[in-house]
All heavy atoms as an XYZ file, in Angstrom:
747
protein
N      -6.404     34.518    -24.238
C      -6.148     35.289    -23.033
C      -4.639     35.453    -22.868
O      -3.897     34.476    -22.864
C      -6.740     34.547    -21.827
C      -6.610     35.319    -20.547
S      -7.549     34.582    -19.206
C      -6.318     33.573    -18.447
N      -4.195     36.675    -22.734
C      -2.774     36.962    -22.583
C      -2.334     36.716    -21.144
O      -3.108     36.898    -20.195
C      -2.501     38.410    -22.968
N      -1.104     36.290    -21.002
C      -0.545     36.086    -19.672
C      -0.266     37.438    -19.028
O       0.136     38.387    -19.706
C       0.751     35.286    -19.751
C       0.615     33.842    -20.215
C       1.997     33.230    -20.384
C      -0.198     33.050    -19.226
N      -0.451     37.529    -17.716
C      -0.173     38.805    -17.056
C       1.331     39.091    -17.051
O       2.148     38.179    -17.026
C      -0.698     38.592    -15.631
C      -0.699     37.125    -15.436
C      -0.949     36.533    -16.788
N       1.665     40.356    -17.073
C       3.065     40.749    -17.005
C       3.493     40.731    -15.538
O       2.856     41.368    -14.701
C       3.252     42.169    -17.587
O       2.715     42.181    -18.909
C       4.708     42.554    -17.623
N       4.541     39.985    -15.275
C       5.014     39.852    -13.895
C       6.268     40.676    -13.672
O       7.105     40.813    -14.575
C       5.328     38.383    -13.591
C       4.200     37.382    -13.699
C       4.711     35.982    -13.420
C       3.074     37.716    -12.751
N       6.390     41.183    -12.464
C       7.623     41.862    -12.092
C       8.676     40.778    -11.872
O       8.340     39.605    -11.675
C       7.441     42.670    -10.792
O       7.170     41.766     -9.725
C       6.321     43.689    -10.926
N       9.938     41.134    -11.891
C      10.984     40.119    -11.647
C      10.802     39.392    -10.303
O      11.051     38.191    -10.206
C      12.281     40.936    -11.674
C      11.966     42.098    -12.558
C      10.515     42.417    -12.292
N      10.337     40.111     -9.284
C      10.131     39.494     -7.974
C       8.983     38.471     -8.030
O       9.071     37.383     -7.456
C       9.814     40.555     -6.904
C      10.957     41.507     -6.620
C      11.062     42.644     -7.642
O      10.081     42.928     -8.359
O      12.156     43.230     -7.738
N       7.908     38.844     -8.727
C       6.771     37.928     -8.862
C       7.180     36.699     -9.664
O       6.771     35.580     -9.359
C       5.602     38.630     -9.560
C       4.936     39.695     -8.728
C       3.914     40.476     -9.538
O       4.112     40.752    -10.717
N       2.807     40.843     -8.886
N       7.974     36.906    -10.679
C       8.443     35.792    -11.506
C       9.294     34.835    -10.680
O       9.139     33.617    -10.765
C       9.244     36.343    -12.697
C       9.726     35.308    -13.667
C      10.236     35.968    -14.947
N      11.119     35.244    -15.797
C      11.085     33.992    -16.156
N      10.181     33.204    -15.676
N      11.956     33.464    -16.986
N      10.206     35.373     -9.876
C      11.048     34.530     -9.026
C      10.204     33.760     -8.015
O      10.454     32.587     -7.746
C      12.104     35.381     -8.297
C      13.229     35.841     -9.196
C      13.987     34.687     -9.831
O      14.263     33.679     -9.189
N      14.298     34.823    -11.110
N       9.197     34.420     -7.441
C       8.315     33.756     -6.479
C       7.538     32.623     -7.150
O       7.388     31.536     -6.579
C       7.353     34.765     -5.856
N       7.069     32.859     -8.370
C       6.326     31.834     -9.104
C       7.234     30.655     -9.447
O       6.817     29.488     -9.340
C       5.728     32.429    -10.371
N       8.463     30.942     -9.843
C       9.414     29.868    -10.145
C       9.734     29.040     -8.906
O       9.826     27.815     -8.978
C      10.712     30.454    -10.733
C      10.617     31.011    -12.152
C      11.891     31.766    -12.526
C      10.352     29.896    -13.141
N       9.888     29.704     -7.770
C      10.171     28.988     -6.522
C       8.987     28.118     -6.117
O       9.167     26.972     -5.687
C      10.505     29.986     -5.411
N       7.786     28.653     -6.266
C       6.579     27.891     -5.926
C       6.449     26.660     -6.822
O       6.111     25.568     -6.355
C       5.347     28.790     -6.071
C       4.062     28.138     -5.645
C       2.894     29.104     -5.771
C       1.587     28.416     -5.426
N       0.441     29.300     -5.616
N       6.724     26.817     -8.103
C       6.654     25.695     -9.044
C       7.701     24.637     -8.712
O       7.415     23.434     -8.776
C       6.841     26.199    -10.464
N       8.883     25.068     -8.342
C       9.944     24.128     -7.976
C       9.560     23.337     -6.725
O       9.810     22.125     -6.639
C      11.259     24.867     -7.761
N       8.949     24.002     -5.745
C       8.492     23.323     -4.528
C       7.425     22.279     -4.857
O       7.439     21.169     -4.317
C       7.918     24.333     -3.530
C       8.941     25.189     -2.845
C       8.290     26.229     -1.938
O       7.168     26.006     -1.447
O       8.922     27.282     -1.731
N       6.507     22.636     -5.731
C       5.439     21.705     -6.111
C       6.011     20.485     -6.823
O       5.601     19.348     -6.549
C       4.421     22.417     -7.005
N       6.965     20.700     -7.733
C       7.597     19.569     -8.430
C       8.329     18.667     -7.449
O       8.262     17.436     -7.543
C       8.570     20.067     -9.506
C       7.887     20.525    -10.772
C       8.883     20.727    -11.899
N       9.917     21.705    -11.588
C       9.799     23.016    -11.755
N       8.678     23.525    -12.231
N      10.784     23.824    -11.457
N       9.031     19.269     -6.487
C       9.768     18.483     -5.496
C       8.805     17.667     -4.632
O       9.083     16.504     -4.304
C      10.619     19.406     -4.623
N       7.673     18.249     -4.267
C       6.689     17.540     -3.447
C       6.087     16.361     -4.212
O       5.904     15.272     -3.656
C       5.592     18.501     -2.998
N       5.788     16.570     -5.499
C       5.251     15.473     -6.319
C       6.282     14.357     -6.472
O       5.959     13.175     -6.381
C       4.815     15.988     -7.697
C       3.516     16.762     -7.666
C       2.936     16.977     -9.049
N       3.806     17.715     -9.948
C       3.826     19.033    -10.064
N       3.014     19.781     -9.333
N       4.640     19.620    -10.921
N       7.539     14.737     -6.669
C       8.615     13.753     -6.806
C       8.771     12.946     -5.521
O       8.944     11.728     -5.566
C       9.940     14.456     -7.161
O       9.752     15.181     -8.375
C      11.069     13.468     -7.328
N       8.692     13.611     -4.372
C       8.811     12.920     -3.090
C       7.658     11.935     -2.889
O       7.853     10.822     -2.386
C       8.849     13.933     -1.949
N       6.466     12.337     -3.286
C       5.296     11.470     -3.161
C       5.444     10.237     -4.052
O       5.164      9.113     -3.627
C       4.042     12.260     -3.531
C       2.706     11.752     -3.034
C       2.711     11.511     -1.537
C       1.613     12.734     -3.400
N       5.900     10.432     -5.279
C       6.106      9.303     -6.185
C       7.236      8.392     -5.691
O       7.182      7.177     -5.885
C       6.405      9.804     -7.601
C       5.221     10.430     -8.328
C       5.667     11.060     -9.638
C       4.133      9.410     -8.571
N       8.236      8.976     -5.029
C       9.327      8.167     -4.464
C       8.794      7.257     -3.360
O       9.250      6.114     -3.215
C      10.429      9.076     -3.925
N       7.816      7.744     -2.584
C       7.207      6.914     -1.542
C       6.457      5.738     -2.159
O       6.479      4.631     -1.625
C       6.253      7.733     -0.680
C       6.939      8.654      0.295
C       5.936      9.350      1.179
C       6.628     10.240      2.177
N       5.664     10.902      3.076
N       5.786      5.979     -3.274
C       5.074      4.896     -3.967
C       6.092      3.887     -4.491
O       5.928      2.682     -4.332
C       4.204      5.439     -5.124
C       3.597      4.304     -5.925
C       3.109      6.349     -4.578
N       7.160      4.392     -5.080
C       8.198      3.526     -5.641
C       8.866      2.686     -4.549
O       9.191      1.515     -4.775
C       9.236      4.378     -6.363
C      10.132      3.597     -7.288
C      10.974      4.569     -8.103
C      11.305      4.041     -9.457
N      10.266      3.997    -10.435
N       9.037      3.270     -3.359
C       9.680      2.564     -2.246
C       8.722      1.600     -1.542
O       9.148      0.811     -0.703
C      10.226      3.572     -1.245
N       7.445      1.688     -1.862
C       6.472      0.793     -1.229
C       5.890      1.346      0.067
O       5.140      0.654      0.750
N       6.229      2.573      0.434
C       5.693      3.183      1.654
C       4.239      3.602      1.476
O       3.516      3.772      2.450
C       6.524      4.420      2.032
C       7.965      4.129      2.346
C       8.771      5.404      2.549
O       8.191      6.431      2.936
O       9.991      5.358      2.310
N       3.836      3.787      0.219
C       2.499      4.264     -0.112
C       1.996      3.427     -1.287
O       2.727      3.217     -2.250
C       2.590      5.744     -0.510
C       1.348      6.602     -0.559
C       0.758      6.750      0.846
C       1.678      7.978     -1.098
N       0.766      2.921     -1.187
C       0.215      2.135     -2.293
C      -0.460      3.065     -3.297
O      -0.736      4.224     -2.988
C      -0.819      1.112     -1.787
O      -1.942      1.815     -1.256
C      -0.217      0.178     -0.747
N      -0.749      2.526     -4.475
C      -1.419      3.313     -5.505
C      -2.799      3.743     -5.029
O      -3.210      4.881     -5.238
C      -1.522      2.511     -6.805
C      -2.110      3.280     -7.943
C      -1.375      4.240     -8.603
C      -3.416      3.057     -8.346
C      -1.919      4.964     -9.657
C      -3.966      3.773     -9.395
C      -3.214      4.725    -10.047
N      -3.513      2.844     -4.355
C      -4.852      3.195     -3.870
C      -4.790      4.270     -2.787
O      -5.657      5.144     -2.724
C      -5.601      1.960     -3.367
O      -4.893      1.334     -2.336
N      -3.764      4.237     -1.943
C      -3.598      5.287     -0.934
C      -3.301      6.629     -1.608
O      -3.762      7.666     -1.146
C      -2.462      4.940      0.028
C      -2.788      3.806      0.981
C      -1.579      3.370      1.784
O      -0.447      3.472      1.326
N      -1.827      2.878      2.989
N      -2.539      6.571     -2.693
C      -2.234      7.787     -3.444
C      -3.516      8.376     -4.033
O      -3.723      9.586     -4.001
C      -1.224      7.483     -4.552
C      -0.739      8.647     -5.399
C       0.002      9.666     -4.536
C       0.163      8.148     -6.507
N      -4.395      7.509     -4.540
C      -5.664      7.974     -5.100
C      -6.575      8.573     -4.030
O      -7.356      9.471     -4.310
C      -6.399      6.821     -5.785
C      -5.809      6.326     -7.100
C      -6.595      5.129     -7.595
C      -5.782      7.413     -8.143
N      -6.484      8.077     -2.803
C      -7.343      8.552     -1.717
C      -6.918      9.909     -1.172
O      -7.709     10.584     -0.520
C      -7.358      7.530     -0.575
C      -8.073      6.239     -0.926
C      -7.870      5.154      0.109
O      -7.229      5.418      1.157
O      -8.340      4.030     -0.132
N      -5.676     10.299     -1.428
C      -5.199     11.591     -0.920
C      -6.004     12.724     -1.529
O      -6.360     12.693     -2.699
C      -3.712     11.777     -1.225
C      -2.832     10.864     -0.392
C      -1.388     11.067     -0.734
N      -0.969     12.429     -0.495
C      -0.055     12.790      0.413
N       0.495     11.883      1.182
N       0.278     14.043      0.550
N      -6.273     13.739     -0.718
C      -7.142     14.837     -1.156
C      -6.399     16.167     -1.247
O      -7.012     17.218     -1.229
C      -8.333     14.952     -0.190
C      -9.469     15.754     -0.794
O      -9.623     15.722     -2.029
O     -10.182     16.434     -0.039
N      -5.071     16.104     -1.349
C      -4.313     17.356     -1.432
C      -3.974     17.686     -2.887
O      -4.029     16.833     -3.770
C      -3.036     17.272     -0.589
C      -2.181     16.092     -0.974
O      -1.529     16.152     -2.021
O      -2.178     15.094     -0.217
N      -3.637     18.941     -3.135
C      -3.335     19.393     -4.494
C      -2.111     18.711     -5.079
O      -2.022     18.540     -6.297
C      -3.134     20.907     -4.524
C      -4.443     21.659     -4.440
O      -5.481     21.053     -4.762
O      -4.425     22.838     -4.061
N      -1.163     18.334     -4.227
C       0.053     17.698     -4.717
C      -0.294     16.381     -5.412
O       0.122     16.141     -6.546
C       1.043     17.456     -3.559
C       1.503     18.793     -2.973
C       2.237     16.640     -4.026
C       2.191     18.683     -1.648
N      -1.066     15.545     -4.747
C      -1.433     14.252     -5.325
C      -2.356     14.427     -6.532
O      -2.227     13.712     -7.522
C      -2.107     13.381     -4.270
N      -3.260     15.377     -6.470
C      -4.222     15.572     -7.567
C      -3.554     15.990     -8.864
O      -4.084     15.747     -9.935
C      -5.254     16.635     -7.177
C      -6.264     16.150     -6.168
C      -7.257     17.254     -5.875
C      -8.303     16.806     -4.885
N      -9.261     17.876     -4.598
N      -2.395     16.622     -8.792
C      -1.742     17.133     -9.997
C      -0.721     16.176    -10.592
O      -0.067     16.500    -11.578
C      -1.095     18.485     -9.699
C      -2.151     19.547     -9.443
C      -1.564     20.920     -9.342
C      -2.672     21.943     -9.137
N      -2.178     23.292     -9.041
N      -0.585     14.976    -10.021
C       0.317     13.969    -10.576
C      -0.368     13.305    -11.761
O      -1.544     12.949    -11.688
C       0.678     12.907     -9.510
C       1.485     13.551     -8.384
C       1.453     11.756    -10.136
C       1.763     12.620     -7.224
N       0.351     13.129    -12.854
C      -0.215     12.450    -14.011
C      -0.413     10.970    -13.674
O       0.402     10.362    -12.980
C       0.695     12.586    -15.230
C       0.657     13.961    -15.842
C       1.372     13.982    -17.169
C       1.216     15.354    -17.801
N       1.813     15.411    -19.127
N      -1.497     10.406    -14.175
C      -1.822      9.006    -13.912
C      -0.697      8.107    -14.409
O      -0.299      7.162    -13.718
C      -3.166      8.610    -14.562
C      -3.456      7.142    -14.368
C      -4.295      9.454    -14.000
N      -0.156      8.414    -15.573
C       0.917      7.583    -16.124
C       2.151      7.583    -15.219
O       2.771      6.540    -15.010
C       1.294      8.058    -17.524
O       1.707      9.403    -17.503
N       2.482      8.732    -14.640
C       3.618      8.811    -13.715
C       3.353      7.997    -12.465
O       4.233      7.302    -11.966
C       3.891     10.259    -13.309
C       4.563     11.097    -14.350
C       4.842     12.499    -13.817
O       3.940     13.148    -13.283
N       6.053     12.952    -13.968
N       2.135      8.097    -11.942
C       1.779      7.368    -10.726
C       1.836      5.867    -10.962
O       2.335      5.119    -10.119
C       0.397      7.786    -10.245
N       1.339      5.420    -12.105
C       1.370      3.992    -12.408
C       2.800      3.489    -12.579
O       3.150      2.413    -12.097
C       0.559      3.696    -13.673
C      -0.955      3.755    -13.519
C      -1.628      3.660    -14.878
C      -1.456      2.661    -12.595
N       3.633      4.281    -13.259
C       5.024      3.857    -13.459
C       5.810      3.831    -12.162
O       6.836      3.153    -12.074
C       5.711      4.768    -14.481
C       5.241      4.507    -15.904
C       6.138      5.168    -16.938
N       6.487      6.539    -16.630
C       5.920      7.611    -17.167
N       4.955      7.478    -18.042
N       6.320      8.815    -16.837
N       5.338      4.524    -11.138
C       6.017      4.504     -9.846
C       5.743      3.202     -9.091
O       6.479      2.850     -8.174
C       5.587      5.698     -8.995
N       4.699      2.482     -9.492
C       4.370      1.217     -8.845
C       5.359      0.155     -9.312
O       5.672      0.063    -10.503
C       2.916      0.784     -9.191
C       2.601     -0.583     -8.621
C       1.931      1.823     -8.682
N       5.837     -0.652     -8.363
C       6.812     -1.686     -8.680
C       6.229     -2.671     -9.697
O       5.117     -3.154     -9.535
C       7.221     -2.427     -7.412
C       8.323     -3.414     -7.626
C       8.781     -4.031     -6.327
C       9.869     -5.035     -6.637
N      10.923     -5.008     -5.663
N       6.986     -2.933    -10.746
C       6.569     -3.889    -11.762
C       5.754     -3.297    -12.896
O       5.318     -4.015    -13.785
N       5.539     -1.977    -12.871
C       4.774     -1.325    -13.938
C       5.700     -0.362    -14.677
O       6.229      0.570    -14.097
C       3.557     -0.550    -13.381
C       2.817      0.151    -14.502
C       2.637     -1.476    -12.622
N       5.886     -0.647    -15.966
C       6.706      0.216    -16.809
C       5.821      1.022    -17.741
O       4.590      1.001    -17.621
N       6.432      1.711    -18.684
C       5.653      2.531    -19.610
C       4.602      1.758    -20.411
O       3.473      2.229    -20.569
C       6.710      3.126    -20.538
C       7.980      3.061    -19.773
C       7.866      1.866    -18.888
N       4.956      0.586    -20.901
C       4.022     -0.195    -21.723
C       2.834     -0.685    -20.903
O       1.677     -0.580    -21.320
C       4.740     -1.376    -22.369
N       3.113     -1.208    -19.716
C       2.035     -1.716    -18.872
C       1.156     -0.568    -18.375
O      -0.066     -0.705    -18.281
C       2.599     -2.507    -17.692
C       1.538     -3.250    -16.917
C       2.143     -4.227    -15.933
C       1.060     -5.007    -15.229
N       1.609     -5.970    -14.283
N       1.762      0.572    -18.057
C       0.995      1.737    -17.611
C       0.035      2.192    -18.701
O      -1.137      2.468    -18.436
C       1.939      2.875    -17.215
N       0.521      2.222    -19.945
C      -0.329      2.616    -21.073
C      -1.469      1.627    -21.257
O      -2.622      2.026    -21.472
C       0.515      2.717    -22.365
O       1.556      3.663    -22.148
C      -0.325      3.152    -23.541
N      -1.157      0.342    -21.152
C      -2.191     -0.688    -21.309
C      -3.247     -0.586    -20.213
O      -4.448     -0.694    -20.492
C      -1.545     -2.076    -21.291
N      -2.820     -0.366    -18.983
C      -3.761     -0.229    -17.862
C      -4.662      0.989    -18.053
O      -5.866      0.932    -17.791
C      -3.009     -0.111    -16.536
C      -2.323     -1.368    -16.015
C      -1.426     -1.023    -14.831
C      -3.337     -2.414    -15.627
N      -4.077      2.084    -18.527
C      -4.849      3.306    -18.733
C      -5.868      3.119    -19.855
O      -7.006      3.563    -19.730
C      -3.918      4.481    -19.023
C      -3.134      4.922    -17.802
S      -1.894      6.168    -18.127
C      -2.891      7.523    -18.697
N      -5.479      2.454    -20.931
C      -6.413      2.196    -22.027
C      -7.552      1.291    -21.566
O      -8.708      1.510    -21.911
C      -5.677      1.556    -23.209
C      -4.832      2.533    -23.989
C      -4.057      1.874    -25.123
O      -4.257      0.666    -25.382
O      -3.245      2.576    -25.749
N      -7.205      0.288    -20.779
C      -8.201     -0.654    -20.259
C      -9.220      0.049    -19.358
O     -10.403     -0.283    -19.368
C      -7.470     -1.747    -19.466
C      -8.300     -2.922    -19.062
C      -7.462     -3.961    -18.344
O      -6.431     -4.369    -18.886
O      -7.846     -4.337    -17.223
N      -8.751      1.027    -18.601
C      -9.631      1.751    -17.678
C     -10.302      2.958    -18.348
O     -11.116      3.637    -17.726
C      -8.840      2.213    -16.455
N      -9.939      3.238    -19.595
C     -10.537      4.368    -20.297
C     -10.014      5.717    -19.826
O     -10.747      6.699    -19.768
N      -8.719      5.766    -19.489
C      -8.101      6.999    -18.982
C      -7.241      7.606    -20.086
O      -6.412      6.922    -20.680
C      -7.229      6.701    -17.734
C      -6.542      7.958    -17.236
C      -8.065      6.085    -16.635
N      -7.425      8.894    -20.351
C      -6.625      9.601    -21.343
C      -5.187      9.705    -20.857
O      -4.927      9.814    -19.658
C      -7.211     11.003    -21.571
C      -6.494     11.741    -22.668
O      -6.520     11.250    -23.812
O      -5.904     12.799    -22.379
N      -4.229      9.707    -21.791
C      -2.810      9.731    -21.430
C      -2.387     11.012    -20.706
O      -1.394     11.018    -19.988
C      -1.948      9.535    -22.673
C      -2.083     10.644    -23.690
C      -1.309     10.394    -24.964
O      -1.171      9.215    -25.332
O      -0.857     11.375    -25.568
N      -3.144     12.092    -20.871
C      -2.792     13.366    -20.228
C      -3.537     13.607    -18.922
O      -3.364     14.642    -18.287
C      -3.065     14.522    -21.192
C      -2.193     14.474    -22.416
C      -2.518     15.593    -23.365
C      -1.660     15.456    -24.611
N      -2.108     16.328    -25.687
N      -4.352     12.662    -18.507
C      -5.186     12.823    -17.300
C      -4.330     12.839    -16.042
O      -3.332     12.145    -15.930
C      -6.191     11.671    -17.243
C      -7.102     11.669    -16.052
C      -8.133     12.739    -16.082
N      -8.986     12.590    -17.247
C      -9.728     13.580    -17.728
N      -9.722     14.749    -17.155
N     -10.483     13.390    -18.774
N      -4.751     13.647    -15.101
C      -4.092     13.708    -13.784
C      -4.972     12.999    -12.762
O      -6.164     12.782    -12.988
C      -3.834     15.158    -13.395
C      -2.853     15.815    -14.371
C      -2.523     17.238    -13.989
N      -1.682     17.863    -15.006
C      -0.359     17.810    -15.021
N       0.282     17.171    -14.063
N       0.330     18.402    -15.980
N      -4.391     12.637    -11.624
C      -5.129     11.866    -10.618
C      -6.397     12.573    -10.159
O      -7.421     11.934     -9.927
C      -4.238     11.564     -9.400
C      -3.070     10.610     -9.647
C      -2.267     10.431     -8.367
C      -3.530      9.280    -10.170
N      -6.351     13.883    -10.044
C      -7.510     14.638     -9.587
C      -8.667     14.610    -10.565
O      -9.810     14.856    -10.195
N      -8.401     14.279    -11.826
C      -9.438     14.270    -12.841
C     -10.037     12.903    -13.111
O     -10.849     12.750    -14.028
N      -9.636     11.906    -12.336
C     -10.168     10.558    -12.539
C     -11.566     10.424    -11.948
O     -11.849     10.943    -10.871
C      -9.269      9.515    -11.874
C      -7.934      9.231    -12.528
C      -7.145      8.246    -11.679
C      -8.113      8.705    -13.928
N     -12.416      9.695    -12.644
C     -13.746      9.398    -12.130
C     -13.702      8.189    -11.207
O     -12.700      7.470    -11.144
N     -14.786      7.943    -10.500
C     -14.847      6.842     -9.543
C     -14.637      5.492    -10.228
O     -13.911      4.628     -9.703
C     -16.187      6.866     -8.812
N     -15.251      5.296    -11.391
C     -15.114      4.024    -12.104
C     -13.682      3.828    -12.612
O     -13.153      2.716    -12.566
C     -16.105      3.947    -13.272
C     -17.550      3.815    -12.834
C     -17.783      2.538    -12.024
O     -17.275      1.474    -12.342
N     -18.546      2.674    -10.955
N     -13.057      4.901    -13.079
C     -11.679      4.807    -13.555
C     -10.740      4.446    -12.409
O      -9.858      3.600    -12.556
C     -11.249      6.121    -14.199
C     -11.943      6.406    -15.508
C     -11.635      7.786    -16.041
O     -11.480      8.737    -15.263
N     -11.559      7.907    -17.355
N     -10.947      5.073    -11.252
C     -10.132      4.757    -10.071
C     -10.290      3.287     -9.697
O      -9.303      2.590     -9.437
C     -10.548      5.631     -8.879
C     -10.167      7.080     -9.011
C     -10.784      7.917     -7.899
N     -10.507      9.309     -8.098
C      -9.561      9.975     -7.443
N      -8.827      9.367     -6.548
N      -9.353     11.255     -7.685
N     -11.541      2.841     -9.671
C     -11.835      1.451     -9.299
C     -11.151      0.471    -10.262
O     -10.543     -0.500     -9.825
C     -13.340      1.247     -9.304
C     -13.794     -0.121     -8.864
C     -15.300     -0.230     -8.903
C     -15.734     -1.655     -8.588
N     -17.168     -1.834     -8.802
N     -11.253      0.729    -11.565
C     -10.644     -0.152    -12.561
C      -9.132     -0.210    -12.414
O      -8.533     -1.277    -12.518
C     -11.018      0.306    -13.974
C     -12.442     -0.001    -14.366
C     -12.720      0.489    -15.783
C     -14.149      0.261    -16.164
N     -14.443      0.775    -17.516
N      -8.501      0.937    -12.169
C      -7.046      0.965    -12.027
C      -6.598      0.213    -10.771
O      -5.636     -0.552    -10.814
C      -6.534      2.405    -11.993
C      -6.575      3.154    -13.320
C      -6.219      4.616    -13.114
C      -5.623      2.530    -14.325
N      -7.297      0.408     -9.659
C      -6.936     -0.274     -8.416
C      -7.118     -1.788     -8.568
O      -6.263     -2.569     -8.138
C      -7.750      0.285     -7.224
C      -7.568     -0.576     -5.990
C      -7.344      1.718     -6.929
N      -8.218     -2.192     -9.202
C      -8.456     -3.625     -9.414
C      -7.409     -4.236    -10.329
O      -6.959     -5.359    -10.100
C      -9.853     -3.851    -10.005
C     -10.972     -3.644     -9.015
C     -12.351     -3.728     -9.646
O     -12.454     -3.898    -10.891
O     -13.351     -3.620     -8.909
N      -7.001     -3.514    -11.347
C      -5.993     -4.021    -12.281
C      -4.636     -4.194    -11.604
O      -3.900     -5.116    -11.924
C      -5.876     -3.087    -13.478
N      -4.330     -3.322    -10.657
C      -3.054     -3.413     -9.940
C      -3.120     -4.404     -8.796
O      -2.092     -4.938     -8.382
C      -2.637     -2.036     -9.412
C      -2.173     -1.043    -10.458
C      -1.956      0.314     -9.830
C      -0.900     -1.522    -11.129
N      -4.320     -4.623     -8.249
C      -4.492     -5.480     -7.082
C      -4.238     -6.909     -7.404
O      -3.623     -7.693     -6.791
């Protein structure tokens, strides 16, 4: 499927929208990193911003979890490295929360 041809105005609008979404995801992960929001609270959120965060990024935002531990937790829970929070199943969510708890 070919991408649609965008006018310069549409392209600028799409770029601005993408930048806003990235900034919102970064702000949400900063709250997790600061301890204002727990990993389980992040999983409970039902907005598109939280759903589009990669699981590995969300885990690394938790204090004490680095790249190696995040990978190990994801393998233990059966989560693919490219999975986003919105694509997690109930059992995967439960395993990740229990592992962090």
